[in-house]
PDB file as gemmi writes it, atoms N, CA and C in Angstrom:
CRYST1    1.000    1.000    1.000  90.00  90.00  90.00 P 1                      
ATOM      1  N   LEU A   1      -2.869 -10.456  13.189  1.00  0.00           N  
ATOM      2  CA  LEU A   1      -4.131 -10.998  12.709  1.00  0.00           C  
ATOM      3  C   LEU A   1      -4.969  -9.886  12.143  1.00  0.00           C  
ATOM      4  N   ARG A   2      -4.927  -8.717  12.701  1.00  0.00           N  
ATOM      5  CA  ARG A   2      -5.703  -7.534  12.180  1.00  0.00           C  
ATOM      6  C   ARG A   2      -5.196  -7.192  10.797  1.00  0.00           C  
ATOM      7  N   SER A   3      -3.896  -7.168  10.588  1.00  0.00           N  
ATOM      8  CA  SER A   3      -3.330  -6.810   9.277  1.00  0.00           C  
ATOM      9  C   SER A   3      -3.810  -7.863   8.221  1.00  0.00           C  
ATOM     10  N   LEU A   4      -3.940  -9.080   8.565  1.00  0.00           N  
ATOM     11  CA  LEU A   4      -4.393 -10.125   7.636  1.00  0.00           C  
ATOM     12  C   LEU A   4      -5.906 -10.060   7.345  1.00  0.00           C  
ATOM     13  N   THR A   5      -6.725  -9.797   8.344  1.00  0.00           N  
ATOM     14  CA  THR A   5      -8.129  -9.841   8.246  1.00  0.00           C  
ATOM     15  C   THR A   5      -8.807  -8.526   7.878  1.00  0.00           C  
ATOM     16  N   ASP A   6      -8.114  -7.408   8.225  1.00  0.00           N  
ATOM     17  CA  ASP A   6      -8.609  -6.055   7.914  1.00  0.00           C  
ATOM     18  C   ASP A   6      -7.470  -5.184   7.406  1.00  0.00           C  
ATOM     19  N   PRO A   7      -6.914  -5.449   6.225  1.00  0.00           N  
ATOM     20  CA  PRO A   7      -5.748  -4.735   5.804  1.00  0.00           C  
ATOM     21  C   PRO A   7      -5.976  -3.211   5.635  1.00  0.00           C  
ATOM     22  N   SER A   8      -7.106  -2.771   5.300  1.00  0.00           N  
ATOM     23  CA  SER A   8      -7.404  -1.316   5.154  1.00  0.00           C  
ATOM     24  C   SER A   8      -7.500  -0.671   6.508  1.00  0.00           C  
ATOM     25  N   GLY A   9      -8.010  -1.380   7.570  1.00  0.00           N  
ATOM     26  CA  GLY A   9      -8.061  -0.781   8.827  1.00  0.00           C  
ATOM     27  C   GLY A   9      -6.813  -0.662   9.553  1.00  0.00           C  
ATOM     28  N   SER A  10      -5.773  -1.467   9.197  1.00  0.00           N  
ATOM     29  CA  SER A  10      -4.538  -1.386   9.909  1.00  0.00           C  
ATOM     30  C   SER A  10      -3.409  -0.707   9.031  1.00  0.00           C  
ATOM     31  N   MET A  11      -3.830  -0.151   7.895  1.00  0.00           N  
ATOM     32  CA  MET A  11      -2.906   0.591   7.043  1.00  0.00           C  
ATOM     33  C   MET A  11      -2.571   1.957   7.561  1.00  0.00           C  
ATOM     34  N   ILE A  12      -1.313   2.306   7.696  1.00  0.00           N  
ATOM     35  CA  ILE A  12      -0.926   3.636   8.165  1.00  0.00           C  
ATOM     36  C   ILE A  12      -1.003   4.655   6.938  1.00  0.00           C  
ATOM     37  N   PRO A  13      -1.405   5.836   7.232  1.00  0.00           N  
ATOM     38  CA  PRO A  13      -1.718   6.813   6.164  1.00  0.00           C  
ATOM     39  C   PRO A  13      -0.620   7.015   5.096  1.00  0.00           C  
ATOM     40  N   ILE A  14       0.607   6.997   5.545  1.00  0.00           N  
ATOM     41  CA  ILE A  14       1.706   7.241   4.551  1.00  0.00           C  
ATOM     42  C   ILE A  14       1.941   6.133   3.606  1.00  0.00           C  
ATOM     43  N   ASN A  15       1.467   4.958   3.940  1.00  0.00           N  
ATOM     44  CA  ASN A  15       1.617   3.753   3.044  1.00  0.00           C  
ATOM     45  C   ASN A  15       0.361   3.498   2.152  1.00  0.00           C  
ATOM     46  N   ARG A  16      -0.489   4.442   2.068  1.00  0.00           N  
ATOM     47  CA  ARG A  16      -1.698   4.254   1.222  1.00  0.00           C  
ATOM     48  C   ARG A  16      -1.376   4.186  -0.256  1.00  0.00           C  
ATOM     49  N   PRO A  17      -2.112   3.336  -0.957  1.00  0.00           N  
ATOM     50  CA  PRO A  17      -2.004   3.278  -2.389  1.00  0.00           C  
ATOM     51  C   PRO A  17      -2.329   4.601  -3.067  1.00  0.00           C  
ATOM     52  N   VAL A  18      -1.673   4.914  -4.149  1.00  0.00           N  
ATOM     53  CA  VAL A  18      -1.913   6.197  -4.847  1.00  0.00           C  
ATOM     54  C   VAL A  18      -1.962   5.873  -6.359  1.00  0.00           C  
ATOM     55  N   ARG A  19      -2.714   6.816  -7.030  1.00  0.00           N  
ATOM     56  CA  ARG A  19      -2.801   6.815  -8.465  1.00  0.00           C  
ATOM     57  C   ARG A  19      -2.496   8.230  -8.949  1.00  0.00           C  
ATOM     58  N   ILE A  20      -1.446   8.307  -9.865  1.00  0.00           N  
ATOM     59  CA  ILE A  20      -1.016   9.564 -10.334  1.00  0.00           C  
ATOM     60  C   ILE A  20      -1.142   9.592 -11.863  1.00  0.00           C  
ATOM     61  N   VAL A  21      -1.635  10.725 -12.342  1.00  0.00           N  
ATOM     62  CA  VAL A  21      -1.720  10.934 -13.797  1.00  0.00           C  
ATOM     63  C   VAL A  21      -0.765  12.094 -14.084  1.00  0.00           C  
ATOM     64  N   THR A  22       0.269  11.847 -14.849  1.00  0.00           N  
ATOM     65  CA  THR A  22       1.270  12.925 -15.166  1.00  0.00           C  
ATOM     66  C   THR A  22       0.702  13.870 -16.203  1.00  0.00           C  
ATOM     67  N   ALA A  23       1.438  14.911 -16.447  1.00  0.00           N  
ATOM     68  CA  ALA A  23       1.055  15.963 -17.411  1.00  0.00           C  
ATOM     69  C   ALA A  23       0.936  15.438 -18.817  1.00  0.00           C  
ATOM     70  N   ASP A  24       1.720  14.351 -19.147  1.00  0.00           N  
ATOM     71  CA  ASP A  24       1.643  13.802 -20.504  1.00  0.00           C  
ATOM     72  C   ASP A  24       0.564  12.649 -20.573  1.00  0.00           C  
ATOM     73  N   GLY A  25      -0.159  12.452 -19.497  1.00  0.00           N  
ATOM     74  CA  GLY A  25      -1.236  11.462 -19.484  1.00  0.00           C  
ATOM     75  C   GLY A  25      -0.865  10.034 -19.018  1.00  0.00           C  
ATOM     76  N   ARG A  26       0.325   9.888 -18.592  1.00  0.00           N  
ATOM     77  CA  ARG A  26       0.823   8.512 -18.075  1.00  0.00           C  
ATOM     78  C   ARG A  26       0.204   8.365 -16.705  1.00  0.00           C  
ATOM     79  N   THR A  27      -0.307   7.116 -16.461  1.00  0.00           N  
ATOM     80  CA  THR A  27      -0.875   6.760 -15.170  1.00  0.00           C  
ATOM     81  C   THR A  27       0.164   5.932 -14.439  1.00  0.00           C  
ATOM     82  N   VAL A  28       0.437   6.320 -13.136  1.00  0.00           N  
ATOM     83  CA  VAL A  28       1.402   5.602 -12.325  1.00  0.00           C  
ATOM     84  C   VAL A  28       0.681   5.236 -11.026  1.00  0.00           C  
ATOM     85  N   ARG A  29       0.776   3.968 -10.686  1.00  0.00           N  
ATOM     86  CA  ARG A  29       0.168   3.403  -9.463  1.00  0.00           C  
ATOM     87  C   ARG A  29       1.299   2.980  -8.496  1.00  0.00           C  
ATOM     88  N   GLY A  30       1.058   3.130  -7.265  1.00  0.00           N  
ATOM     89  CA  GLY A  30       2.157   2.703  -6.339  1.00  0.00           C  
ATOM     90  C   GLY A  30       1.737   2.934  -4.930  1.00  0.00           C  
ATOM     91  N   ARG A  31       2.708   2.942  -4.068  1.00  0.00           N  
ATOM     92  CA  ARG A  31       2.545   3.195  -2.572  1.00  0.00           C  
ATOM     93  C   ARG A  31       3.200   4.489  -2.194  1.00  0.00           C  
ATOM     94  N   ARG A  32       2.534   5.326  -1.445  1.00  0.00           N  
ATOM     95  CA  ARG A  32       3.169   6.614  -1.067  1.00  0.00           C  
ATOM     96  C   ARG A  32       4.183   6.393  -0.021  1.00  0.00           C  
ATOM     97  N   LEU A  33       5.313   7.004  -0.191  1.00  0.00           N  
ATOM     98  CA  LEU A  33       6.433   6.867   0.783  1.00  0.00           C  
ATOM     99  C   LEU A  33       6.599   8.119   1.603  1.00  0.00           C  
ATOM    100  N   ASN A  34       6.464   9.282   0.909  1.00  0.00           N  
ATOM    101  CA  ASN A  34       6.709  10.592   1.547  1.00  0.00           C  
ATOM    102  C   ASN A  34       5.925  11.613   0.761  1.00  0.00           C  
ATOM    103  N   GLU A  35       5.442  12.599   1.487  1.00  0.00           N  
ATOM    104  CA  GLU A  35       4.659  13.645   0.856  1.00  0.00           C  
ATOM    105  C   GLU A  35       4.825  14.925   1.633  1.00  0.00           C  
ATOM    106  N   ASP A  36       4.996  16.088   0.880  1.00  0.00           N  
ATOM    107  CA  ASP A  36       4.996  17.327   1.506  1.00  0.00           C  
ATOM    108  C   ASP A  36       4.039  18.258   0.739  1.00  0.00           C  
ATOM    109  N   THR A  37       4.100  19.520   0.879  1.00  0.00           N  
ATOM    110  CA  THR A  37       3.189  20.425   0.236  1.00  0.00           C  
ATOM    111  C   THR A  37       3.341  20.445  -1.212  1.00  0.00           C  
ATOM    112  N   TYR A  38       4.568  20.210  -1.719  1.00  0.00           N  
ATOM    113  CA  TYR A  38       4.856  20.416  -3.159  1.00  0.00           C  
ATOM    114  C   TYR A  38       5.115  19.170  -3.874  1.00  0.00           C  
ATOM    115  N   THR A  39       5.599  18.070  -3.234  1.00  0.00           N  
ATOM    116  CA  THR A  39       5.967  16.827  -3.933  1.00  0.00           C  
ATOM    117  C   THR A  39       5.391  15.634  -3.301  1.00  0.00           C  
ATOM    118  N   VAL A  40       5.402  14.552  -3.970  1.00  0.00           N  
ATOM    119  CA  VAL A  40       5.053  13.200  -3.474  1.00  0.00           C  
ATOM    120  C   VAL A  40       6.037  12.226  -4.021  1.00  0.00           C  
ATOM    121  N   GLN A  41       6.448  11.299  -3.111  1.00  0.00           N  
ATOM    122  CA  GLN A  41       7.430  10.306  -3.460  1.00  0.00           C  
ATOM    123  C   GLN A  41       6.744   8.894  -3.297  1.00  0.00           C  
ATOM    124  N   ILE A  42       6.853   8.079  -4.343  1.00  0.00           N  
ATOM    125  CA  ILE A  42       6.210   6.730  -4.259  1.00  0.00           C  
ATOM    126  C   ILE A  42       7.154   5.703  -4.684  1.00  0.00           C  
ATOM    127  N   ILE A  43       6.747   4.414  -4.359  1.00  0.00           N  
ATOM    128  CA  ILE A  43       7.358   3.219  -4.962  1.00  0.00           C  
ATOM    129  C   ILE A  43       6.296   2.733  -5.848  1.00  0.00           C  
ATOM    130  N   ASP A  44       6.592   2.633  -7.140  1.00  0.00           N  
ATOM    131  CA  ASP A  44       5.609   2.192  -8.164  1.00  0.00           C  
ATOM    132  C   ASP A  44       5.423   0.671  -8.115  1.00  0.00           C  
ATOM    133  N   GLU A  45       4.568   0.188  -9.015  1.00  0.00           N  
ATOM    134  CA  GLU A  45       4.229  -1.234  -9.061  1.00  0.00           C  
ATOM    135  C   GLU A  45       5.420  -2.122  -9.471  1.00  0.00           C  
ATOM    136  N   LYS A  46       6.454  -1.468 -10.117  1.00  0.00           N  
ATOM    137  CA  LYS A  46       7.637  -2.250 -10.476  1.00  0.00           C  
ATOM    138  C   LYS A  46       8.800  -1.980  -9.496  1.00  0.00           C  
ATOM    139  N   GLU A  47       8.430  -1.461  -8.284  1.00  0.00           N  
ATOM    140  CA  GLU A  47       9.395  -1.206  -7.221  1.00  0.00           C  
ATOM    141  C   GLU A  47      10.401  -0.161  -7.587  1.00  0.00           C  
ATOM    142  N   ASN A  48      10.034   0.809  -8.409  1.00  0.00           N  
ATOM    143  CA  ASN A  48      10.918   1.954  -8.743  1.00  0.00           C  
ATOM    144  C   ASN A  48      10.543   3.115  -7.875  1.00  0.00           C  
ATOM    145  N   LEU A  49      11.500   3.865  -7.341  1.00  0.00           N  
ATOM    146  CA  LEU A  49      11.291   5.027  -6.609  1.00  0.00           C  
ATOM    147  C   LEU A  49      11.029   6.158  -7.601  1.00  0.00           C  
ATOM    148  N   ALA A  50       9.969   6.935  -7.340  1.00  0.00           N  
ATOM    149  CA  ALA A  50       9.600   8.058  -8.204  1.00  0.00           C  
ATOM    150  C   ALA A  50       9.175   9.323  -7.386  1.00  0.00           C  
ATOM    151  N   THR A  51       9.593  10.438  -7.815  1.00  0.00           N  
ATOM    152  CA  THR A  51       9.155  11.697  -7.175  1.00  0.00           C  
ATOM    153  C   THR A  51       8.455  12.585  -8.241  1.00  0.00           C  
ATOM    154  N   PHE A  52       7.312  13.155  -7.738  1.00  0.00           N  
ATOM    155  CA  PHE A  52       6.513  13.948  -8.636  1.00  0.00           C  
ATOM    156  C   PHE A  52       6.273  15.317  -7.935  1.00  0.00           C  
ATOM    157  N   THR A  53       6.245  16.383  -8.774  1.00  0.00           N  
ATOM    158  CA  THR A  53       5.887  17.706  -8.321  1.00  0.00           C  
ATOM    159  C   THR A  53       4.376  17.842  -8.476  1.00  0.00           C  
ATOM    160  N   LYS A  54       3.679  18.085  -7.411  1.00  0.00           N  
ATOM    161  CA  LYS A  54       2.212  18.032  -7.432  1.00  0.00           C  
ATOM    162  C   LYS A  54       1.617  19.039  -8.413  1.00  0.00           C  
ATOM    163  N   SER A  55       2.196  20.198  -8.563  1.00  0.00           N  
ATOM    164  CA  SER A  55       1.613  21.232  -9.448  1.00  0.00           C  
ATOM    165  C   SER A  55       1.603  20.834 -10.944  1.00  0.00           C  
ATOM    166  N   THR A  56       2.435  19.862 -11.271  1.00  0.00           N  
ATOM    167  CA  THR A  56       2.513  19.375 -12.669  1.00  0.00           C  
ATOM    168  C   THR A  56       1.549  18.176 -12.949  1.00  0.00           C  
ATOM    169  N   LEU A  57       0.905  17.688 -11.990  1.00  0.00           N  
ATOM    170  CA  LEU A  57       0.123  16.474 -12.148  1.00  0.00           C  
ATOM    171  C   LEU A  57      -1.311  16.788 -12.626  1.00  0.00           C  
ATOM    172  N   LYS A  58      -1.805  15.978 -13.556  1.00  0.00           N  
ATOM    173  CA  LYS A  58      -3.260  16.127 -13.875  1.00  0.00           C  
ATOM    174  C   LYS A  58      -4.133  15.554 -12.866  1.00  0.00           C  
ATOM    175  N   ALA A  59      -3.689  14.437 -12.124  1.00  0.00           N  
ATOM    176  CA  ALA A  59      -4.542  13.832 -11.034  1.00  0.00           C  
ATOM    177  C   ALA A  59      -3.564  13.224 -10.088  1.00  0.00           C  
ATOM    178  N   TYR A  60      -4.027  13.270  -8.799  1.00  0.00           N  
ATOM    179  CA  TYR A  60      -3.294  12.646  -7.670  1.00  0.00           C  
ATOM    180  C   TYR A  60      -4.365  12.185  -6.703  1.00  0.00           C  
ATOM    181  N   GLU A  61      -4.513  10.833  -6.626  1.00  0.00           N  
ATOM    182  CA  GLU A  61      -5.519  10.267  -5.768  1.00  0.00           C  
ATOM    183  C   GLU A  61      -4.926   9.323  -4.773  1.00  0.00           C  
ATOM    184  N   VAL A  62      -5.270   9.469  -3.484  1.00  0.00           N  
ATOM    185  CA  VAL A  62      -4.879   8.570  -2.429  1.00  0.00           C  
ATOM    186  C   VAL A  62      -6.022   7.690  -1.989  1.00  0.00           C  
ATOM    187  N   SER A  63      -5.819   6.448  -2.000  1.00  0.00           N  
ATOM    188  CA  SER A  63      -6.906   5.461  -1.625  1.00  0.00           C  
ATOM    189  C   SER A  63      -6.873   5.161  -0.161  1.00  0.00           C  
ATOM    190  N   ARG A  64      -8.052   4.945   0.425  1.00  0.00           N  
ATOM    191  CA  ARG A  64      -8.090   4.547   1.818  1.00  0.00           C  
ATOM    192  C   ARG A  64      -8.290   3.003   1.874  1.00  0.00           C  
ATOM    193  N   THR A  65      -8.309   2.388   0.742  1.00  0.00           N  
ATOM    194  CA  THR A  65      -8.478   0.935   0.660  1.00  0.00           C  
ATOM    195  C   THR A  65      -7.230   0.194   0.305  1.00  0.00           C  
ATOM    196  N   SER A  66      -6.853  -0.771   1.103  1.00  0.00           N  
ATOM    197  CA  SER A  66      -5.626  -1.529   0.798  1.00  0.00           C  
ATOM    198  C   SER A  66      -5.809  -2.367  -0.450  1.00  0.00           C  
ATOM    199  N   THR A  67      -4.729  -2.543  -1.191  1.00  0.00           N  
ATOM    200  CA  THR A  67      -4.772  -3.418  -2.349  1.00  0.00           C  
ATOM    201  C   THR A  67      -4.706  -4.917  -2.014  1.00  0.00           C  
ATOM    202  N   MET A  68      -4.359  -5.134  -0.765  1.00  0.00           N  
ATOM    203  CA  MET A  68      -4.298  -6.605  -0.221  1.00  0.00           C  
ATOM    204  C   MET A  68      -5.703  -6.971   0.147  1.00  0.00           C  
ATOM    205  N   PRO A  69      -6.144  -8.185  -0.395  1.00  0.00           N  
ATOM    206  CA  PRO A  69      -7.437  -8.676   0.021  1.00  0.00           C  
ATOM    207  C   PRO A  69      -7.420  -9.206   1.416  1.00  0.00           C  
ATOM    208  N   SER A  70      -8.557  -9.196   2.036  1.00  0.00           N  
ATOM    209  CA  SER A  70      -8.692  -9.743   3.419  1.00  0.00           C  
ATOM    210  C   SER A  70      -8.587 -11.235   3.384  1.00  0.00           C  
ATOM    211  N   ALA A  71      -7.689 -11.815   4.255  1.00  0.00           N  
ATOM    212  CA  ALA A  71      -7.552 -13.255   4.418  1.00  0.00           C  
ATOM    213  C   ALA A  71      -8.688 -13.840   5.039  1.00  0.00           C  
ATOM    214  N   ALA A  72      -9.537 -13.074   5.763  1.00  0.00           N  
ATOM    215  CA  ALA A  72     -10.757 -13.592   6.386  1.00  0.00           C  
ATOM    216  C   ALA A  72     -11.724 -14.213   5.401  1.00  0.00           C  
ATOM    217  N   LYS A  73     -11.638 -13.712   4.174  1.00  0.00           N  
ATOM    218  CA  LYS A  73     -12.552 -14.148   3.146  1.00  0.00           C  
ATOM    219  C   LYS A  73     -12.039 -15.407   2.407  1.00  0.00           C  
ATOM    220  N   THR A  74     -10.830 -15.718   2.586  1.00  0.00           N  
ATOM    221  CA  THR A  74     -10.200 -16.892   1.839  1.00  0.00           C  
ATOM    222  C   THR A  74      -9.629 -17.927   2.713  1.00  0.00           C  
ATOM    223  N   LEU A  75      -9.339 -17.660   3.999  1.00  0.00           N  
ATOM    224  CA  LEU A  75      -8.731 -18.604   4.910  1.00  0.00           C  
ATOM    225  C   LEU A  75      -9.712 -18.961   6.067  1.00  0.00           C  
ATOM    226  N   SER A  76      -9.715 -20.146   6.529  1.00  0.00           N  
ATOM    227  CA  SER A  76     -10.460 -20.563   7.655  1.00  0.00           C  
ATOM    228  C   SER A  76      -9.665 -20.053   8.912  1.00  0.00           C  
ATOM    229  N   SER A  77     -10.320 -20.127  10.067  1.00  0.00           N  
ATOM    230  CA  SER A  77      -9.661 -19.698  11.321  1.00  0.00           C  
ATOM    231  C   SER A  77      -8.449 -20.609  11.680  1.00  0.00           C  
ATOM    232  N   ASP A  78      -8.513 -21.876  11.352  1.00  0.00           N  
ATOM    233  CA  ASP A  78      -7.354 -22.755  11.487  1.00  0.00           C  
ATOM    234  C   ASP A  78      -6.226 -22.385  10.575  1.00  0.00           C  
ATOM    235  N   GLU A  79      -6.559 -22.044   9.322  1.00  0.00           N  
ATOM    236  CA  GLU A  79      -5.528 -21.656   8.354  1.00  0.00           C  
ATOM    237  C   GLU A  79      -4.855 -20.283   8.748  1.00  0.00           C  
ATOM    238  N   LEU A  80      -5.677 -19.426   9.281  1.00  0.00           N  
ATOM    239  CA  LEU A  80      -5.100 -18.091   9.818  1.00  0.00           C  
ATOM    240  C   LEU A  80      -4.206 -18.294  11.016  1.00  0.00           C  
ATOM    241  N   ALA A  81      -4.576 -19.193  11.866  1.00  0.00           N  
ATOM    242  CA  ALA A  81      -3.706 -19.530  12.977  1.00  0.00           C  
ATOM    243  C   ALA A  81      -2.426 -20.172  12.548  1.00  0.00           C  
ATOM    244  N   ASP A  82      -2.512 -21.070  11.589  1.00  0.00           N  
ATOM    245  CA  ASP A  82      -1.244 -21.659  11.026  1.00  0.00           C  
ATOM    246  C   ASP A  82      -0.388 -20.599  10.352  1.00  0.00           C  
ATOM    247  N   LEU A  83      -1.002 -19.695   9.614  1.00  0.00           N  
ATOM    248  CA  LEU A  83      -0.203 -18.618   8.920  1.00  0.00           C  
ATOM    249  C   LEU A  83       0.461 -17.714  10.004  1.00  0.00           C  
ATOM    250  N   ILE A  84      -0.230 -17.313  11.019  1.00  0.00           N  
ATOM    251  CA  ILE A  84       0.326 -16.460  12.059  1.00  0.00           C  
ATOM    252  C   ILE A  84       1.413 -17.223  12.710  1.00  0.00           C  
ATOM    253  N   GLY A  85       1.257 -18.543  12.997  1.00  0.00           N  
ATOM    254  CA  GLY A  85       2.313 -19.307  13.684  1.00  0.00           C  
ATOM    255  C   GLY A  85       3.504 -19.356  12.781  1.00  0.00           C  
ATOM    256  N   TYR A  86       3.341 -19.546  11.497  1.00  0.00           N  
ATOM    257  CA  TYR A  86       4.501 -19.525  10.582  1.00  0.00           C  
ATOM    258  C   TYR A  86       5.214 -18.188  10.594  1.00  0.00           C  
ATOM    259  N   LEU A  87       4.429 -17.080  10.523  1.00  0.00           N  
ATOM    260  CA  LEU A  87       5.000 -15.775  10.455  1.00  0.00           C  
ATOM    261  C   LEU A  87       5.857 -15.493  11.720  1.00  0.00           C  
ATOM    262  N   LEU A  88       5.432 -15.994  12.870  1.00  0.00           N  
ATOM    263  CA  LEU A  88       6.209 -15.858  14.125  1.00  0.00           C  
ATOM    264  C   LEU A  88       7.491 -16.550  14.152  1.00  0.00           C  
ATOM    265  N   THR A  89       7.624 -17.630  13.234  1.00  0.00           N  
ATOM    266  CA  THR A  89       8.837 -18.358  13.169  1.00  0.00           C  
ATOM    267  C   THR A  89       9.953 -17.630  12.400  1.00  0.00           C  
ATOM    268  N   LEU A  90       9.502 -16.693  11.540  1.00  0.00           N  
ATOM    269  CA  LEU A  90      10.497 -16.062  10.644  1.00  0.00           C  
ATOM    270  C   LEU A  90      11.495 -15.221  11.446  1.00  0.00           C  
ATOM    271  N   LYS A  91      12.707 -15.104  10.905  1.00  0.00           N  
ATOM    272  CA  LYS A  91      13.744 -14.336  11.626  1.00  0.00           C  
ATOM    273  C   LYS A  91      13.293 -12.868  11.777  1.00  0.00           C  
ATOM    274  N   GLY A  92      13.377 -12.445  12.957  1.00  0.00           N  
ATOM    275  CA  GLY A  92      13.028 -11.061  13.307  1.00  0.00           C  
ATOM    276  C   GLY A  92      11.694 -10.903  13.950  1.00  0.00           C  
ATOM    277  N   GLY A  93      10.843 -12.019  13.864  1.00  0.00           N  
ATOM    278  CA  GLY A  93       9.551 -11.963  14.426  1.00  0.00           C  
ATOM    279  C   GLY A  93       8.608 -10.892  13.895  1.00  0.00           C  
ATOM    280  N   LEU A  94       7.551 -10.644  14.604  1.00  0.00           N  
ATOM    281  CA  LEU A  94       6.584  -9.646  14.111  1.00  0.00           C  
ATOM    282  C   LEU A  94       6.620  -8.382  14.961  1.00  0.00           C  
TER     283      LEU A  94                                                      
END                                                                             
């Protein structure tokens, strides 16, 4: 329920959205997978794995806000309960 109603609050730090500007001016947006002192590895918007060397980037920004909108603004409490009930029926559970 928390992930649906407050996606930014339940987001773990390594999965935060990022915006990268490369040395040639190309902007890449995605989700951070791994980061160390020198490199960052992301899954971009087209689901491609990409690794960047931080020292070569023009910009590297990590967002604290999830790109997923809150379901609390679009679904009623009954609809949220139905959605959670459905998700619990999926193979593997939650």
